[in-house]
N, C-alpha and C positions, 0 to 999 in steps of 0.2 A: 504494500500500500504506500509506503514511504517513497519507494522508487517511482511509483506512478505520479505522486504529487510532485516530486522533483522533476520528472520528465515534463509535466504540464508547465511548471514554472519556467523550465528552460525553453520550452517552445514559445511561451508568451514573451519572455525576455529577448530571445533571439529574433523574433518576428518584429518587435517594436512597432506594432500596428498603430496607425494614425487615424484610422477610420472605423466606423461601426461595422462596415463590411469585413474589414480585416480582423476585427475583434471576433466577429462571428466565426470566421474561418479558423482562428486560433482555438476557440472554444470547441468547435467541432473536432479539430485534430486531437485536442486533449481528450475528448470523449472516445475517440477511436483508440487511443492509447489505453484508456481504462478498459474498454471492451476487450481488446487483445489480451491484456493482462489477466482479465477475468477468465477468458477462454482457456488460457494456458494453465491457470490454477486448477481447473477441473480435473 
């Protein structure tokens, strides 16, 4: 779980989004990371 949160934080920091659209993409990508981690944990 901590790895996932760190990955999301890194994605948001690296992207440096300046628009709402960019923020939405970052959040979606973070969600994908969480889903992948959950699938691997099964």
